[in-house]
Every structure is written in structure tokens, then in C-alpha cells.
C-alpha positions as a Markdown table, in Angstrom:
| # | Residue | x | y | z |
|---|---|---|---|---|
| 1 | Met | 18.6 | -13.4 | -13.7 |
| 2 | Lys | 16.2 | -15.3 | -15.8 |
| 3 | Val | 13.7 | -17.2 | -13.8 |
| 4 | Asn | 11.8 | -19.4 | -16.3 |
| 5 | Trp | 11.8 | -22.2 | -13.8 |
| 6 | Leu | 10.5 | -20.0 | -10.9 |
| 7 | Leu | 7.3 | -19.5 | -12.9 |
| 8 | Thr | 6.5 | -23.2 | -12.7 |
| 9 | Met | 7.7 | -23.5 | -9.1 |
| 10 | Val | 5.6 | -20.7 | -7.7 |
| 11 | Ala | 2.6 | -21.9 | -9.4 |
| 12 | Val | 3.0 | -25.4 | -8.0 |
| 13 | Val | 3.6 | -24.0 | -4.5 |
| 14 | Phe | 0.6 | -21.8 | -4.8 |
| 15 | Ile | -1.6 | -24.8 | -5.9 |
| 16 | Gly | 0.0 | -26.9 | -3.1 |
| 17 | Leu | -0.6 | -24.3 | -0.3 |
| 18 | Gly | -4.3 | -24.0 | -1.6 |
| 19 | Ser | -4.8 | -27.6 | -1.3 |
| 20 | Phe | -3.3 | -27.8 | 2.1 |
| 21 | Ala | -5.3 | -24.9 | 3.4 |
| 22 | Arg | -8.5 | -26.5 | 2.4 |
| 23 | Ala | -7.6 | -29.5 | 4.3 |
| 24 | Gln | -7.1 | -27.7 | 7.6 |
| 25 | Asp | -9.6 | -27.3 | 10.3 |
| 26 | Ala | -12.2 | -24.8 | 9.0 |
| 27 | Gln | -12.5 | -22.8 | 12.4 |
| 28 | Ser | -12.0 | -19.3 | 11.6 |
| 29 | Arg | -10.9 | -16.2 | 13.6 |
| 30 | Thr | -10.1 | -12.8 | 12.1 |
| 31 | Tyr | -6.8 | -12.1 | 13.5 |
| 32 | Gln | -4.1 | -10.3 | 11.5 |
| 33 | Ile | -0.5 | -9.6 | 11.8 |
| 34 | Ser | -0.5 | -7.2 | 14.8 |
| 35 | Asp | 1.7 | -4.6 | 13.2 |
| 36 | Asn | -0.7 | -2.3 | 11.5 |
| 37 | Thr | 1.9 | 0.4 | 10.8 |
| 38 | Thr | 0.1 | 1.8 | 7.8 |
| 39 | Ala | -0.9 | 5.1 | 6.5 |
| 40 | Thr | -0.6 | 7.6 | 9.3 |
| 41 | Ala | 0.3 | 5.0 | 12.1 |
| 42 | Glu | -2.4 | 3.4 | 14.2 |
| 43 | Ala | -5.0 | 6.2 | 14.2 |
| 44 | Thr | -5.0 | 6.4 | 10.4 |
| 45 | Ala | -4.4 | 2.6 | 10.1 |
| 46 | Ser | -7.9 | 2.0 | 11.3 |
| 47 | Ala | -9.1 | 4.4 | 8.6 |
| 48 | Asn | -7.3 | 2.8 | 5.9 |
| 49 | Ala | -9.4 | -0.2 | 5.2 |
| 50 | Gly | -6.4 | -1.9 | 3.4 |
| 51 | Ala | -4.8 | -2.4 | 6.9 |
| 52 | Ile | -8.0 | -3.9 | 8.3 |
| 53 | Ala | -8.1 | -6.5 | 5.4 |
| 54 | Ser | -4.6 | -7.4 | 5.5 |
| 55 | Val | -3.1 | -10.8 | 6.5 |
| 56 | Ala | -4.6 | -13.5 | 8.6 |
| 57 | Gly | -3.0 | -14.1 | 12.0 |
| 58 | Cys | -2.7 | -17.1 | 14.1 |
| 59 | Gly | -4.6 | -17.7 | 17.5 |
| 60 | Cys | -1.7 | -19.7 | 19.2 |
| 61 | Glu | -3.7 | -20.7 | 22.1 |
| 62 | Thr | -6.1 | -22.6 | 19.9 |
| 63 | Asn | -3.4 | -24.5 | 18.2 |
| 64 | Thr | -5.4 | -25.0 | 15.0 |
| 65 | Cys | -2.5 | -24.6 | 12.7 |
| 66 | Asn | -1.3 | -28.2 | 13.0 |
| 67 | Gly | 1.2 | -27.1 | 15.7 |
| 68 | Gly | 2.5 | -24.2 | 13.8 |
| 69 | Cys | 2.0 | -21.8 | 16.6 |
| 70 | Asp | 5.1 | -21.3 | 18.8 |
| 71 | Thr | 3.7 | -19.6 | 21.8 |
| 72 | Gly | 0.5 | -19.2 | 23.8 |
| 73 | Cys | 0.1 | -15.5 | 22.7 |
| 74 | Asp | -1.7 | -13.4 | 20.2 |
| 75 | Glu | 1.1 | -10.8 | 20.0 |
| 76 | Pro | 4.1 | -11.1 | 17.8 |
| 77 | Trp | 7.5 | -11.6 | 19.5 |
| 78 | Arg | 9.6 | -8.3 | 19.6 |
| 79 | Leu | 13.4 | -8.1 | 19.1 |
| 80 | Phe | 13.4 | -4.8 | 21.4 |
| 81 | Pro | 11.2 | -4.4 | 24.6 |
| 82 | Ala | 9.1 | -1.3 | 24.8 |
| 83 | Leu | 10.5 | 1.6 | 26.9 |
| 84 | Gly | 7.5 | 3.0 | 28.4 |
| 85 | Arg | 5.2 | 4.0 | 25.4 |
| 86 | Thr | 8.3 | 4.3 | 23.2 |
| 87 | Gln | 8.8 | 1.1 | 20.9 |
| 88 | Leu | 11.3 | 0.2 | 18.2 |
| 89 | His | 9.9 | -2.6 | 15.8 |
| 90 | Gly | 9.7 | -3.5 | 12.1 |
| 91 | Trp | 9.9 | -6.3 | 9.7 |
| 92 | Ile | 11.7 | -7.8 | 6.7 |
| 93 | Ala | 9.8 | -8.4 | 3.6 |
| 94 | Ala | 11.5 | -10.3 | 0.7 |
| 95 | Gly | 10.2 | -12.3 | -2.3 |
| 96 | Val | 10.5 | -13.6 | -5.9 |
| 97 | Thr | 8.5 | -12.9 | -9.0 |
| 98 | Ala | 8.3 | -14.9 | -12.3 |
| 99 | Asn | 7.2 | -13.4 | -15.6 |
| 100 | Ala | 5.8 | -15.7 | -18.2 |
| 101 | Asp | 7.3 | -13.6 | -20.9 |
| 102 | Asn | 10.8 | -13.3 | -19.5 |
| 103 | Pro | 11.5 | -9.7 | -20.6 |
| 104 | Pro | 15.0 | -9.0 | -21.5 |
| 105 | Ser | 15.1 | -6.1 | -19.1 |
| 106 | Asn | 13.8 | -8.2 | -16.2 |
| 107 | Tyr | 11.1 | -5.5 | -15.6 |
| 108 | Asn | 7.4 | -6.4 | -15.1 |
| 109 | Gly | 6.2 | -3.3 | -17.1 |
| 110 | Pro | 4.1 | -1.0 | -14.8 |
| 111 | Val | 3.3 | -3.6 | -12.1 |
| 112 | Thr | 4.7 | -2.6 | -8.6 |
| 113 | Phe | 6.1 | -2.9 | -6.1 |
| 114 | Asn | 7.6 | -6.4 | -7.2 |
| 115 | Asp | 8.5 | -4.7 | -10.4 |
| 116 | Arg | 11.4 | -7.0 | -11.4 |
| 117 | Glu | 11.6 | -10.7 | -12.4 |
| 118 | Asp | 14.0 | -11.4 | -9.6 |
| 119 | Phe | 14.5 | -12.0 | -6.1 |
| 120 | Gln | 14.0 | -8.6 | -4.2 |
| 121 | Leu | 14.5 | -7.5 | -0.8 |
| 122 | Gln | 11.7 | -5.2 | -0.7 |
| 123 | Gln | 11.5 | -3.8 | 2.6 |
| 124 | Leu | 13.8 | -3.9 | 5.7 |
| 125 | Tyr | 11.6 | -1.6 | 7.7 |
| 126 | Ala | 12.2 | 0.1 | 11.1 |
| 127 | Val | 9.8 | 2.0 | 13.2 |
| 128 | Met | 10.4 | 4.2 | 16.2 |
| 129 | Glu | 7.4 | 5.6 | 17.7 |
| 130 | Arg | 5.8 | 7.0 | 20.9 |
| 131 | Lys | 2.0 | 7.0 | 20.8 |
| 132 | Ala | 0.3 | 10.4 | 21.7 |
| 133 | Glu | -2.2 | 9.3 | 24.5 |
| 134 | Ser | -4.6 | 11.7 | 26.2 |
| 135 | Asp | -6.1 | 11.1 | 29.5 |
| 136 | Gly | -8.1 | 14.3 | 29.7 |
| 137 | Gly | -4.9 | 16.3 | 29.1 |
| 138 | Leu | -2.3 | 16.8 | 26.5 |
| 139 | Gly | -0.5 | 13.8 | 25.2 |
| 140 | Phe | 2.7 | 14.0 | 23.0 |
| 141 | Gly | 4.2 | 11.6 | 20.8 |
| 142 | Gly | 6.0 | 11.0 | 17.4 |
| 143 | Arg | 7.2 | 8.5 | 15.0 |
| 144 | Val | 10.1 | 7.9 | 12.5 |
| 145 | Asp | 10.0 | 5.3 | 9.7 |
| 146 | Leu | 13.0 | 4.0 | 7.8 |
| 147 | Leu | 12.7 | 1.9 | 4.8 |
| 148 | Phe | 15.7 | 0.2 | 3.0 |
| 149 | Gly | 15.1 | -2.1 | 0.1 |
| 150 | Ser | 13.9 | -2.1 | -3.5 |
| 151 | Asp | 10.6 | -0.4 | -2.5 |
| 152 | Tyr | 12.4 | 2.8 | -1.6 |
| 153 | Val | 12.0 | 4.2 | -4.9 |
| 154 | Phe | 8.2 | 4.4 | -4.6 |
| 155 | Thr | 8.1 | 6.4 | -1.3 |
| 156 | Gln | 10.8 | 9.2 | -2.2 |
| 157 | Ala | 9.7 | 12.8 | -1.6 |
| 158 | Ala | 11.1 | 15.8 | -3.3 |
| 159 | Gly | 13.7 | 17.5 | -1.1 |
| 160 | Leu | 14.1 | 14.7 | 1.2 |
| 161 | Glu | 15.2 | 11.5 | -0.6 |
| 162 | Thr | 15.5 | 13.2 | -3.9 |
| 163 | Thr | 16.4 | 16.8 | -5.0 |
| 164 | Arg | 14.0 | 19.6 | -5.0 |
| 165 | Asn | 12.9 | 18.8 | -8.6 |
| 166 | Phe | 12.8 | 14.9 | -8.0 |
| 167 | Gly | 16.4 | 14.3 | -9.2 |
| 168 | Asn | 18.8 | 11.6 | -7.8 |
| 169 | Lys | 20.5 | 12.1 | -4.5 |
| 170 | Trp | 23.1 | 10.1 | -2.6 |
| 171 | Asn | 20.7 | 7.4 | -1.4 |
| 172 | Ser | 19.5 | 6.5 | -5.1 |
| 173 | Arg | 20.8 | 3.1 | -6.6 |
| 174 | Ala | 19.5 | 1.1 | -9.5 |
| 175 | Gln | 17.7 | -1.4 | -7.3 |
| 176 | Tyr | 18.2 | -0.7 | -3.5 |
| 177 | Gly | 18.2 | 2.6 | -1.5 |
| 178 | Leu | 16.9 | 4.2 | 1.8 |
| 179 | Ala | 13.9 | 6.3 | 2.2 |
| 180 | Met | 12.4 | 7.9 | 5.5 |
| 181 | Pro | 8.6 | 7.9 | 4.5 |
| 182 | Gln | 7.4 | 9.2 | 7.9 |
| 183 | Val | 8.9 | 11.5 | 10.4 |
| 184 | Tyr | 6.4 | 13.6 | 12.5 |
| 185 | Gly | 5.3 | 14.9 | 15.9 |
| 186 | Glu | 1.9 | 14.3 | 17.2 |
| 187 | Val | -0.2 | 16.0 | 20.0 |
| 188 | Ala | -3.5 | 14.7 | 21.3 |
| 189 | Tyr | -6.3 | 16.0 | 23.5 |
| 190 | Asn | -9.2 | 13.9 | 24.4 |
| 191 | Asp | -10.7 | 12.7 | 20.9 |
| 192 | Leu | -8.6 | 15.1 | 18.8 |
| 193 | Ser | -5.0 | 14.5 | 17.7 |
| 194 | Val | -2.8 | 16.6 | 15.2 |
| 195 | Lys | 0.4 | 15.4 | 13.6 |
| 196 | Val | 2.8 | 17.7 | 11.9 |
| 197 | Gly | 5.6 | 16.6 | 9.8 |
| 198 | His | 6.1 | 14.0 | 7.1 |
| 199 | Phe | 3.6 | 11.2 | 6.8 |
| 200 | Tyr | 1.7 | 8.6 | 4.7 |
| 201 | Thr | -1.5 | 9.5 | 2.9 |
| 202 | Ile | -4.9 | 8.6 | 4.4 |
| 203 | Met | -6.2 | 8.1 | 0.7 |
| 204 | Gly | -7.0 | 4.9 | -0.8 |
| 205 | Tyr | -7.0 | 1.1 | 0.2 |
| 206 | Glu | -3.7 | -0.3 | -0.3 |
| 207 | Val | -0.9 | 1.1 | 1.6 |
| 208 | Val | 3.1 | 1.1 | 1.4 |
| 209 | Thr | 3.8 | -1.0 | 4.4 |
| 210 | Ala | 4.0 | -4.8 | 3.6 |
| 211 | Thr | 2.1 | -5.7 | 6.8 |
| 212 | Gly | -0.9 | -3.7 | 5.7 |
| 213 | Asn | -1.7 | -5.4 | 2.5 |
| 214 | Phe | -2.9 | -8.9 | 1.6 |
| 215 | Phe | -1.2 | -9.0 | -1.7 |
| 216 | Gln | 2.6 | -8.6 | -2.5 |
| 217 | Ser | 1.9 | -6.7 | -5.7 |
| 218 | His | -0.1 | -3.4 | -5.9 |
| 219 | Ala | -3.1 | -2.0 | -7.9 |
| 220 | Tyr | -2.6 | 0.6 | -10.5 |
| 221 | Thr | -4.7 | 2.9 | -8.5 |
| 222 | Met | -2.4 | 2.8 | -5.6 |
| 223 | Gln | 0.7 | 3.2 | -7.5 |
| 224 | Tyr | -0.2 | 5.8 | -10.2 |
| 225 | Gly | -3.5 | 7.3 | -9.1 |
| 226 | Glu | -2.9 | 8.4 | -5.5 |
| 227 | Pro | -0.2 | 10.2 | -3.4 |
| 228 | Phe | 2.1 | 8.2 | -1.1 |
| 229 | Thr | 3.2 | 10.9 | 1.4 |
| 230 | His | 2.6 | 14.4 | 2.4 |
| 231 | Thr | 4.4 | 17.0 | 4.6 |
| 232 | Gly | 2.3 | 19.3 | 6.5 |
| 233 | Ala | -0.4 | 19.0 | 9.4 |
| 234 | Leu | -3.2 | 16.6 | 9.6 |
| 235 | Gly | -5.8 | 16.5 | 12.3 |
| 236 | Glu | -7.9 | 13.6 | 13.4 |
| 237 | Trp | -11.2 | 13.9 | 15.4 |
| 238 | Lys | -13.0 | 10.8 | 16.6 |
| 239 | Tyr | -16.4 | 12.6 | 16.7 |
| 240 | Ser | -18.0 | 9.3 | 17.9 |
| 241 | Asp | -17.6 | 5.5 | 17.9 |
| 242 | Gln | -19.2 | 5.6 | 14.4 |
| 243 | Leu | -17.6 | 8.7 | 12.9 |
| 244 | Thr | -14.0 | 9.8 | 12.4 |
| 245 | Leu | -13.1 | 13.1 | 10.6 |
| 246 | Trp | -9.7 | 14.3 | 9.0 |
| 247 | Gly | -8.7 | 17.6 | 7.8 |
| 248 | Gly | -5.4 | 19.4 | 7.3 |
| 249 | Leu | -3.0 | 21.5 | 5.1 |
| 250 | Val | -0.2 | 19.7 | 3.4 |
| 251 | Asn | 2.6 | 20.5 | 0.7 |
| 252 | Gly | 0.9 | 18.4 | -2.2 |
| 253 | Trp | 1.9 | 15.1 | -3.4 |
| 254 | Asp | 5.1 | 13.4 | -2.4 |
| 255 | Lys | 6.9 | 16.6 | -1.5 |
| 256 | Phe | 9.1 | 17.5 | 1.4 |
| 257 | Asp | 10.7 | 20.8 | 0.2 |
| 258 | Ala | 10.1 | 20.8 | -3.7 |
| 259 | Leu | 10.9 | 23.7 | -6.2 |
| 260 | Thr | 7.1 | 24.1 | -6.5 |
| 261 | Asn | 5.6 | 24.1 | -2.9 |
| 262 | Gln | 2.0 | 24.6 | -2.9 |
| 263 | Thr | -0.6 | 24.1 | -0.2 |
| 264 | Ser | -3.4 | 21.5 | -0.6 |
| 265 | Phe | -6.2 | 20.5 | 1.5 |
| 266 | Leu | -6.4 | 16.9 | 2.7 |
| 267 | Gly | -9.5 | 15.6 | 4.4 |
| 268 | Gly | -12.0 | 12.9 | 4.7 |
| 269 | Ala | -14.5 | 11.0 | 6.9 |
| 270 | Lys | -15.0 | 7.4 | 7.9 |
| 271 | Trp | -18.4 | 6.0 | 9.1 |
| 272 | Ala | -18.7 | 2.6 | 10.8 |
| 273 | Pro | -21.8 | 1.7 | 12.4 |
| 274 | Gly | -21.8 | 0.2 | 15.8 |
| 275 | His | -22.4 | -3.3 | 14.7 |
| 276 | Glu | -19.1 | -3.3 | 12.7 |
| 277 | Arg | -20.6 | -5.1 | 9.7 |
| 278 | Tyr | -19.5 | -2.5 | 7.3 |
| 279 | Ser | -17.8 | 0.9 | 6.9 |
| 280 | Leu | -17.6 | 3.7 | 4.4 |
| 281 | Met | -14.5 | 6.0 | 4.1 |
| 282 | Met | -14.3 | 9.0 | 1.7 |
| 283 | Thr | -11.1 | 11.1 | 1.4 |
| 284 | Phe | -10.1 | 13.8 | -1.1 |
| 285 | Ile | -7.1 | 16.3 | -1.7 |
| 286 | Ser | -7.2 | 19.4 | -3.6 |
| 287 | Gly | -4.4 | 21.8 | -4.6 |
| 288 | Gln | -1.9 | 22.8 | -7.2 |
| 289 | Glu | 0.7 | 20.4 | -8.9 |
| 290 | Asp | 2.8 | 20.5 | -11.8 |
| 291 | Gly | 1.2 | 19.6 | -15.0 |
| 292 | Ser | 2.6 | 17.8 | -18.1 |
| 293 | Val | 5.5 | 19.3 | -19.9 |
| 294 | Ala | 3.2 | 21.1 | -22.4 |
| 295 | Ala | 1.3 | 22.8 | -19.4 |
| 296 | Ser | 4.7 | 24.0 | -18.0 |
| 297 | Gly | 3.4 | 25.4 | -14.7 |
| 298 | Leu | 1.2 | 24.7 | -11.7 |
| 299 | Thr | -2.5 | 23.8 | -12.2 |
| 300 | Asp | -5.3 | 22.6 | -10.0 |
| 301 | Arg | -5.3 | 18.8 | -9.3 |
| 302 | Asn | -8.1 | 17.0 | -7.3 |
| 303 | Leu | -8.5 | 13.5 | -6.2 |
| 304 | Tyr | -11.3 | 11.7 | -4.2 |
| 305 | Ser | -11.3 | 8.2 | -3.0 |
| 306 | Val | -14.2 | 6.0 | -1.8 |
| 307 | Val | -13.6 | 2.8 | 0.1 |
| 308 | Phe | -16.6 | 0.5 | 1.2 |
| 309 | Asp | -15.7 | -2.4 | 3.5 |
| 310 | Tyr | -18.4 | -5.0 | 4.2 |
| 311 | Asn | -18.1 | -8.2 | 6.3 |
| 312 | Val | -20.6 | -10.2 | 4.6 |
| 313 | Thr | -20.1 | -13.1 | 7.1 |
| 314 | Asp | -17.7 | -13.8 | 9.8 |
| 315 | Asn | -15.4 | -15.4 | 7.2 |
| 316 | Leu | -16.0 | -13.4 | 4.1 |
| 317 | Glu | -15.1 | -9.7 | 3.6 |
| 318 | Tyr | -15.9 | -7.7 | 0.5 |
| 319 | Val | -14.1 | -4.4 | -0.3 |
| 320 | Phe | -15.1 | -1.8 | -3.1 |
| 321 | Gln | -13.0 | 1.2 | -4.0 |
| 322 | His | -13.5 | 3.9 | -6.5 |
| 323 | Asp | -10.9 | 6.8 | -7.3 |
| 324 | Asn | -11.4 | 9.7 | -9.6 |
| 325 | Gly | -8.6 | 12.3 | -10.3 |
| 326 | Trp | -8.3 | 15.2 | -12.6 |
| 327 | Gln | -5.9 | 18.0 | -13.3 |
| 328 | Lys | -7.4 | 21.2 | -14.7 |
| 329 | Asp | -5.4 | 22.5 | -17.8 |
| 330 | Gly | -2.8 | 19.8 | -17.0 |
| 331 | Leu | -2.1 | 19.3 | -20.9 |
| 332 | Gly | -2.1 | 23.0 | -21.4 |
| 333 | Ala | -4.6 | 25.9 | -21.3 |
| 334 | Gly | -8.1 | 24.5 | -21.6 |
| 335 | Val | -7.0 | 20.9 | -21.9 |
| 336 | Asp | -7.5 | 18.8 | -18.8 |
| 337 | Tyr | -6.3 | 15.2 | -18.1 |
| 338 | Glu | -8.2 | 12.6 | -15.9 |
| 339 | Trp | -7.7 | 9.1 | -14.4 |
| 340 | Tyr | -10.4 | 6.9 | -12.5 |
| 341 | Gly | -11.1 | 3.3 | -11.8 |
| 342 | Val | -12.8 | 0.7 | -9.6 |
| 343 | Asn | -11.2 | -2.0 | -7.5 |
| 344 | Gln | -12.8 | -5.0 | -5.8 |
| 345 | Tyr | -11.5 | -7.4 | -3.4 |
| 346 | Ala | -12.9 | -10.5 | -1.8 |
| 347 | Phe | -11.0 | -12.2 | 1.3 |
| 348 | Tyr | -12.0 | -15.5 | 2.9 |
| 349 | Thr | -10.7 | -16.6 | 6.3 |
| 350 | Ile | -10.3 | -20.4 | 6.0 |
| 351 | Asn | -8.9 | -20.9 | 9.5 |
| 352 | Asp | -6.6 | -19.3 | 12.0 |
| 353 | Cys | -3.6 | -19.6 | 9.8 |
| 354 | Trp | -5.0 | -19.3 | 6.2 |
| 355 | Lys | -6.8 | -16.8 | 4.2 |
| 356 | Ala | -7.6 | -16.5 | 0.5 |
| 357 | Gly | -8.1 | -13.3 | -1.4 |
| 358 | Ala | -8.9 | -12.0 | -4.9 |
| 359 | Arg | -8.7 | -8.5 | -6.5 |
| 360 | Phe | -10.1 | -7.3 | -9.7 |
| 361 | Glu | -9.2 | -4.0 | -10.9 |
| 362 | Trp | -10.1 | -1.6 | -13.8 |
| 363 | Phe | -7.9 | 1.6 | -14.0 |
| 364 | Arg | -8.5 | 4.2 | -16.7 |
| 365 | Asp | -5.5 | 6.5 | -17.6 |
| 366 | Asp | -7.7 | 8.7 | -19.9 |
| 367 | Asp | -4.9 | 10.8 | -21.4 |
| 368 | Gly | -1.8 | 8.7 | -20.8 |
| 369 | Gln | -0.4 | 10.9 | -18.2 |
| 370 | Arg | -0.3 | 8.6 | -15.1 |
| 371 | Val | 0.9 | 5.2 | -15.7 |
| 372 | Gly | 4.6 | 4.5 | -16.8 |
| 373 | Gly | 7.9 | 3.0 | -15.8 |
| 374 | Ile | 9.1 | 4.1 | -12.2 |
| 375 | Arg | 12.5 | 2.7 | -11.7 |
| 376 | Ala | 15.6 | 3.8 | -13.6 |
| 377 | Gly | 16.2 | 1.3 | -16.3 |
| 378 | Asn | 12.6 | 0.5 | -16.8 |
| 379 | Pro | 12.4 | 0.8 | -20.6 |
| 380 | Ile | 8.5 | 1.1 | -21.1 |
| 381 | Gly | 8.4 | 4.9 | -20.4 |
| 382 | Gly | 4.9 | 6.3 | -20.2 |
| 383 | Gly | 2.1 | 7.5 | -22.5 |
| 384 | Phe | -0.4 | 4.6 | -22.1 |
| 385 | Ala | -3.7 | 6.1 | -22.7 |
| 386 | Gly | -6.3 | 3.6 | -22.1 |
| 387 | Asp | -7.7 | 1.0 | -19.7 |
| 388 | Phe | -5.6 | -1.3 | -17.4 |
| 389 | Tyr | -7.0 | -4.4 | -15.8 |
| 390 | Asn | -5.7 | -7.1 | -13.3 |
| 391 | Val | -6.9 | -10.1 | -11.7 |
| 392 | Thr | -5.0 | -11.3 | -8.7 |
| 393 | Leu | -5.5 | -14.4 | -6.6 |
| 394 | Gly | -3.6 | -15.2 | -3.6 |
| 395 | Leu | -3.2 | -16.9 | -0.2 |
| 396 | Asn | -1.9 | -15.8 | 3.0 |
| 397 | Trp | -0.3 | -18.4 | 5.4 |
| 398 | Thr | 0.6 | -17.4 | 8.9 |
| 399 | Pro | 2.1 | -20.3 | 10.9 |
| 400 | Cys | 3.0 | -18.0 | 13.8 |
| 401 | Asn | 2.4 | -14.4 | 14.5 |
| 402 | Asn | 5.8 | -13.3 | 13.4 |
| 403 | Leu | 5.7 | -14.8 | 9.9 |
| 404 | Val | 3.4 | -14.6 | 6.9 |
| 405 | Val | 4.0 | -16.3 | 3.5 |
| 406 | Arg | 2.1 | -14.7 | 0.5 |
| 407 | Pro | 1.7 | -16.5 | -2.8 |
| 408 | Glu | 0.0 | -15.0 | -5.7 |
| 409 | Ile | -0.7 | -15.3 | -9.4 |
| 410 | Arg | -1.7 | -12.2 | -11.5 |
| 411 | Trp | -3.0 | -11.5 | -15.0 |
| 412 | Asp | -2.8 | -8.0 | -16.5 |
| 413 | Trp | -4.0 | -6.7 | -19.7 |
| 414 | Phe | -4.4 | -3.3 | -21.4 |
| 415 | Ser | -6.7 | -1.8 | -24.0 |
| 416 | Gly | -5.5 | 1.4 | -25.6 |
| 417 | Thr | -2.5 | 3.2 | -27.1 |
| 418 | Gly | 0.9 | 1.3 | -26.8 |
| 419 | Met | 2.2 | -2.0 | -25.5 |
| 420 | Pro | 3.1 | -1.8 | -21.6 |
| 421 | Tyr | 4.3 | -5.2 | -21.0 |
| 422 | Asp | 7.3 | -7.3 | -22.1 |
| 423 | Asp | 9.5 | -4.3 | -22.6 |
| 424 | Gly | 6.9 | -2.6 | -24.9 |
| 425 | Thr | 6.0 | -5.6 | -27.2 |
| 426 | Lys | 2.7 | -7.0 | -25.5 |
| 427 | Asp | -0.6 | -6.0 | -24.2 |
| 428 | Asp | -1.0 | -8.6 | -21.5 |
| 429 | Gln | 1.2 | -10.3 | -18.8 |
| 430 | Phe | 1.1 | -13.3 | -16.5 |
| 431 | Leu | 2.9 | -13.1 | -13.1 |
| 432 | Ala | 3.5 | -15.5 | -10.3 |
| 433 | Ser | 5.2 | -14.4 | -7.1 |
| 434 | Met | 5.8 | -15.3 | -3.6 |
| 435 | Asp | 7.2 | -13.3 | -0.5 |
| 436 | Val | 7.8 | -13.7 | 3.2 |
| 437 | Ile | 7.3 | -11.1 | 5.8 |
| 438 | Leu | 9.0 | -11.5 | 9.2 |
| 439 | Leu | 8.3 | -9.2 | 12.1 |
| 440 | Trp | 11.0 | -8.3 | 14.6 |
């Protein structure tokens, strides 16, 4: 469907919400939606700075949201009560995006997860988990995540949701499908825990789960430069209150049981000084992956990611991210390909219910091997060697702990070979979008 009128509507709503937020009481506290189901569950969610800098929450007992809070509690209401340490919970995330160019295909070029100029039920998400807790002995737990919606296509793993060579399976549809991005068991002993199975990556800043991000749309770095999931074993050691270490062996990038199963090392460290003003996280993965068609075989792929999170004041947070990946002989013998970039974020907590955010990204696809159309039917294809940029401005409104509304405006442009936007006819693009997340 064409949504010319939505572009105006979302922009007006965005401006209106911003004006309303500025008129609110300037008291500020740094609550967030209490469902940090990101990366590799709670243990790794704290490592993913993206979850920490997500959405503002509402301190209901302070009643600073013009009466918008519905109960005197800081935890969201849950549809299903916990059974001991076992919990069943989740959320619904749905929104609409308007494209100033109205591309005939309705696709927003390489922008994801809101990749269509349309209404999208992006995530109907369910989590069943039992946390592995150790009180001086062994603790056992596990987790299963199910994702139904238009975002399913971005989290598929070879041999699980797709065939062993990433072909379509029963769950694949043009717009909606089902994915199981996490299914693992976990054992803990004191400050050490190990999970075995299929789980989200620990790399980068932005995450798959809608509750772990400030913005509805995603950075090129997250979509095209990093893995989404791994299958294997990953250990986490909380060495001290300031230092956490990760290390494990996994089946490469986004694979469950692929035709080319190879072992990769996944590891990292997060240093967070006791005063909690800033943190530094470094992660990396190294192993063999498929190269380009020209390479026709497995070659060494390496990626590192650095995330620096700095609370400038009680209200203002700054995040810096740098990723660099390369594949040796990825284009054939003696011809490597590389991708890298810098993301910067700023978040300002206006009051208990309002938070403003900005993102600036530069992503370099040096050899045109990373950025391209993802979903079937997206006409832009791949092969865009050059520099991708985006500037995104947004607001989070959280009138109660179970609900967040996220309007945003975004401008993308490209310098290099090809035209990634408006079905391959333009080198820039303007989007306006808004979504709603409801916890259950």
C-alpha cells in the first residue's frame, strides 16, 4: 500500500510528541523497560550496551507522567505468573514506516528491520526461561525464544529455519514467518556460567529484540556487519564487579547445521569501573566462512567490535561503537574483502516517561560484499561498494511499564558504486516511522 499521507502524519506526531515531552516535568530517572531479553539473556544483556541504553521507563510511584502510570510499581505487568524460577513472558512490537520516495516495490532499500513502506507486525515474541542461579553449588537453567513476525527473516539460521544451504523451508513467507533465535541450556557455578545451544551473539551494540533498542530501525553495522546468532558453547566469567570475560566455540555466523560447518572462536571482555560512569566492551570472532561466488570455498573471516558507553551526566548518555571485519581471500586467492564503520549515539532522559535519542552512522562496505536486499522480493540486490551514512532522531514515550511508543525520522545517503534506494534509482532516502511495543 502507498502511504504518502503517513509521511506527513508521522512527522507531525513526532514534532507534537517532542513538544509535549519538553513541556513535562524535567525530573529524570533512568528506568528502562524491564524486559532486557537481549543478546544471550540477562547475563549477556548487561554486556550488550545496546540494552542498557534502550527505552525510558516510568517510575509509577512518582506519578510524573501526568497520571499516565497505572500502578504503583516499577515492574511490568505479566500475563503469566512465574512458576518458581521459570517464567513465560514476551511482547508485541508493531509499527508503520513512510518513505518520501514511495518506491514501487514498497521496500526501503537496505534499511532494516522496518524494511517496507507499510504497516508491519514485526515481533510477536515469546520467551520461556529458567535462570541458572548458583548459591555456592551448581545451578541449571535454559531458555527458548520464539519470534513470529516480519523480523523473522533477519534471525534465521542455516539448518534450523532454513535449509542447510540457507534455502527456504516451511516457515518462509514473503512477509511473515517463524524463527527460534534462541534455544539453549545453561549451567552456573559461582561467578562462572556456560550456555550450550543456539543463542544471540554478544557482539555489537544494537540487538534483535525490540525491547533492547532505542530506535525501531537498525544500523547498517548491526544488519550487515555482524552475526545475529551462534550455535555452540559460550562461557561467561564475572571475574570481578568491574570485569566480565566471555569465551567459547561456535559454529560460525548464523548457522545451526549448515553444509559448511566450521568452528569459530567467540570471545570478549567488558570493563566497567565501580563508579558506573562508563564501560568499555570489546568482542571478536574468528573462523572460516563461505566467501564470494568467485572464492568458491571457505576462507578465514574475522570481526572485532568495540563499544564505549559513557554517562556524561545523570540525564545524558553517549555511546561510541567501532566494528572492523575482513575475510581473507574472500574474493578469490589473494583478494580480501573488508567492512568497517563508526556509530555514535546520544540519549537524553527528559523525565520518567520521555527519552530523546540521536544516531549517526558511517559504514564502509569496501568491496560491495556486505550490503544488499535481504527479504525475497527486495529488488535492490547487492554489490554496493562505498560508504553508507544515516542520521536518525527519535523519541521514546513510556506512559506505563508495559508500553513504549517510538517515533523516529531517518535520513540515509550513499557514496559509491550503485544506487541503493528507491528501487535502485537514488543515492539517498528519507524515512519517518513509529512503532509500539507492548509487554505481556
